[in-house]
C-alpha positions in Angstrom: 145.2 177.6 95.2 144.1 174.8 97.6 144.8 171.3 96.4 141.8 169.2 95.4 143.8 165.9 95.6 142.5 163.5 98.3 144.6 163.4 101.4 146.8 160.4 101.5 146.8 158.1 104.6 150.1 157.7 106.2 151.6 154.3 105.7 151.2 151.9 108.6 154.4 151.3 110.6 156.5 148.3 109.5 158.1 145.9 112.0 161.8 145.5 111.5 163.4 142.1 112.0 165.1 143.5 115.1 161.8 144.6 116.6 160.2 141.3 115.8 163.0 139.5 117.5 162.7 141.6 120.6 158.9 141.2 120.7 158.8 137.5 119.9 161.5 136.8 122.6 159.5 138.8 125.1 156.2 137.0 124.3 158.0 133.6 124.7 159.4 134.6 128.1 156.2 136.1 129.4 153.5 133.7 128.1 155.4 130.7 126.6 154.1 131.2 123.1 156.6 130.7 120.3 156.5 133.3 117.5 158.4 131.9 114.5 159.3 134.2 111.6 156.1 133.1 109.8 154.1 134.9 112.5 155.7 138.3 111.9 153.0 139.6 109.6 150.3 138.5 112.1 152.1 140.1 115.0 152.7 143.3 113.1 149.0 143.5 112.1 147.7 142.9 115.6 150.0 145.3 117.3 149.4 148.2 114.9 146.2 148.7 116.9 148.2 149.5 120.0 150.6 151.8 118.1 147.5 153.8 116.9 146.0 153.8 120.4 149.3 155.1 121.9 150.0 157.5 119.1 153.3 155.9 118.3 155.0 156.1 114.9 157.2 153.0 115.0 157.5 149.6 116.5 160.9 150.6 118.0 159.0 153.2 120.0 156.5 150.6 121.1 159.3 148.2 122.2 161.0 150.9 124.2 157.8 151.6 125.9 156.8 148.0 126.5 160.2 147.1 128.0 160.2 150.1 130.4 159.0 149.5 134.0 155.9 151.6 133.4 155.2 150.1 130.0 155.5 146.5 131.3 153.0 147.4 134.1 150.5 149.1 131.9 150.9 147.6 128.4 151.7 143.9 129.0 148.1 142.8 129.5 147.0 144.9 126.5 149.6 143.3 124.3 148.8 139.8 125.5 145.1 140.4 124.7 146.0 141.1 121.1 148.5 138.3 120.4 146.8 135.4 122.1 144.5 133.2 120.0 141.0 132.5 121.4 138.9 129.9 119.6 136.2 128.0 121.3 132.7 126.6 121.0 129.9 125.2 123.1 130.1 121.3 123.4 133.4 121.3 121.4 134.7 117.7 121.1 131.4 116.3 122.6 132.8 112.9 123.3 134.8 114.4 126.2 131.6 115.4 127.9 130.1 111.9 127.3 133.2 110.3 128.9 133.1 112.7 131.8 129.5 111.8 132.6 129.6 108.1 131.7 132.9 107.2 133.3 134.7 109.9 135.3 131.9 111.2 137.5 130.4 107.8 138.6 133.9 106.6 139.5 134.7 109.8 141.4 131.4 109.8 143.3 131.8 106.2 144.3 135.2 107.1 145.9 134.3 110.5 147.4 130.6 110.5 148.1 129.4 114.0 148.9 132.7 115.9 148.7 132.5 118.8 146.3 133.8 118.0 142.8 136.3 120.6 141.5 136.9 121.1 137.8 139.2 123.6 136.1 138.7 125.0 132.6 142.3 126.1 131.8 142.3 128.5 128.9 138.6 129.2 129.0 138.5 132.0 126.4 135.1 133.6 126.2 133.4 131.1 128.4 131.8 128.5 126.1 133.7 125.6 127.7 133.1 126.3 131.4 129.4 127.0 130.7 129.1 123.8 128.8 130.6 122.0 131.8 128.2 123.9 134.1 125.3 122.5 132.0 126.6 119.0 131.9 127.4 118.9 135.7 124.1 120.5 136.6 122.3 117.8 134.7 124.3 115.1 136.4 123.6 116.7 139.8 119.9 116.5 139.2 120.0 112.8 138.7 122.6 112.1 141.4 121.6 113.4 144.8 124.4 114.7 146.9 126.6 115.6 144.0 128.0 119.2 144.3 130.6 120.9 142.1 132.7 124.0 141.6 134.1 125.3 138.3 137.2 127.4 138.0 137.8 129.1 134.6 141.0 130.9 133.8 142.6 132.7 130.9 145.5 135.0 130.4 143.4 137.5 128.4 141.4 140.0 130.4 139.5 140.9 127.2 138.0 137.4 126.8 137.4 137.0 130.6 135.2 140.1 130.6 133.1 138.6 127.7 133.0 135.3 129.6 131.6 137.0 132.7 128.9 138.7 130.7 127.9 135.4 129.3 126.1 137.0 126.3 126.4 135.2 122.9 125.0 135.6 119.4 122.3 133.0 118.9 124.3 131.1 116.3 127.1 130.6 118.8 124.8 128.3 120.9 123.7 126.1 117.9 125.7 123.1 119.3 123.7 123.2 122.6 121.0 120.5 122.7 117.5 122.1 122.5 116.4 120.9 126.0 119.5 122.6 127.5 118.9 125.7 125.5 115.4 126.0 127.0 116.7 125.4 130.4 119.9 127.4 130.6 119.7 130.2 128.0 117.7 133.4 128.2 116.4 135.2 125.1 115.8 138.9 124.9 112.1 140.0 125.0 113.1 142.1 121.9 113.0 139.4 119.2 115.0 141.6 116.9 117.9 141.2 119.4 119.7 138.1 118.2 121.4 137.4 121.5 121.1 135.0 124.4 122.5 134.9 127.9 123.4 132.1 130.3 121.0 132.0 133.2 122.1 133.5 136.5 122.0 130.1 138.2 124.5 128.7 135.8 126.7 131.9 135.7 127.0 131.6 139.5 128.5 128.1 139.1 131.7 129.5 137.5 134.5 131.5 139.0 136.6 133.3 136.5 140.2 134.3 137.2 143.1 135.7 135.1 146.1 133.2 135.1 149.4 133.1 133.2 150.6 129.5 132.6 154.2 130.7 133.0 153.6 131.5 136.7 155.5 128.9 138.7 152.6 127.8 140.9 149.7 129.4 139.0 149.0 131.5 142.1 146.6 128.9 143.3 146.4 126.2 146.0 143.4 124.2 144.8 143.7 120.4 144.0 141.5 119.6 141.0 139.5 116.5 140.3 139.4 117.3 136.5 141.3 119.7 134.3 140.1 120.6 130.8 143.1 122.1 129.0 142.1 121.6 125.4 143.8 123.1 122.3 146.1 125.2 124.4 149.5 123.5 124.6 149.7 123.4 120.8 150.8 127.0 121.0 153.9 126.1 123.1 157.1 124.3 122.1 157.7 120.8 123.5 159.9 121.9 126.4 157.3 124.4 127.6 154.5 121.8 127.1 156.4 119.4 129.4 157.0 122.0 132.1 153.3 123.1 131.9 151.9 119.6 132.2 154.1 118.9 135.2 152.7 122.0 136.8 149.2 120.8 136.1 150.2 117.4 137.7 151.0 119.2 140.9 147.5 120.6 141.1 145.7 117.3 140.3 144.2 115.2 143.1 144.8 111.5 143.4 143.2 109.7 140.4 142.1 112.9 138.8 141.9 113.4 135.0 143.1 116.0 132.5 141.3 116.3 129.1 143.5 117.5 126.2 142.5 118.7 122.7 142.0 116.1 119.9 145.2 117.2 118.2 147.3 117.1 121.3 149.3 114.3 122.8 151.6 113.6 125.7 153.7 111.1 123.6 157.4 111.8 124.2 156.8 114.1 127.2 158.2 113.1 130.6 154.9 113.6 132.5 153.6 111.0 135.0 150.1 110.6 133.5 148.4 107.6 132.0 146.1 107.7 129.0 142.7 106.2 129.8 140.8 107.3 126.8 141.8 109.2 123.6 143.2 112.5 124.7 142.2 111.9 128.4 144.9 111.2 130.9 144.8 110.2 134.6 147.0 110.8 137.6 147.4 107.6 139.4 
């Protein structure tokens, strides 16, 4: 007789301490993010998606695959997409944009005239920060003839970069954008039941997106930046990695350029040749 009992789902794979140690060590080496034991449950939960996608039964199998030459080539980006944290908002920490417009840009323009201003959103996630910068800088350019700018936006996650390039957001995501800027730089669907907006093409064209791993020795770039926004990023690294990373940023900063950090981040105790000129804003002299 056929059983009428409901079919039981097979239990999800459990990550052993050994597999967690292997994976957390690999993540630290590749992307600089520390994974203390308290992160084991989070890592296990996120990577179970990859085990299902690859039809693997255990984390040991996944580790063997990931650490193989073919696995590292094909799986590393997928794994990084799942384990990195991406939280951002339009006009997050708005006093930074006020300081940029009120102090940094006028001083820069007085020194450099019509040279193109270059700004880097480092750890741009799904694009809210670089598009905020594009709005702010476009508004500044309108009232300051001769001012031109370029925005570079980078992230290690290909998944969030694809979303950033699309520049499509739920309408509640753009709530922090002032109404005049919403009308000017956001497009609504003609279908009013579609609760989405998109950044205008003119603004999208102002931002260049690129995948970048902060652990790369020279970031794979030659540009010298006038301003770097790297906010709420270094908190995921230990102090030694923070110091190495900020000194790499320093090498890509032009004379008297600025770096903006997150409100919970500080350079106190780090051997980095930068001077604080405003809360969480530092300058290369």
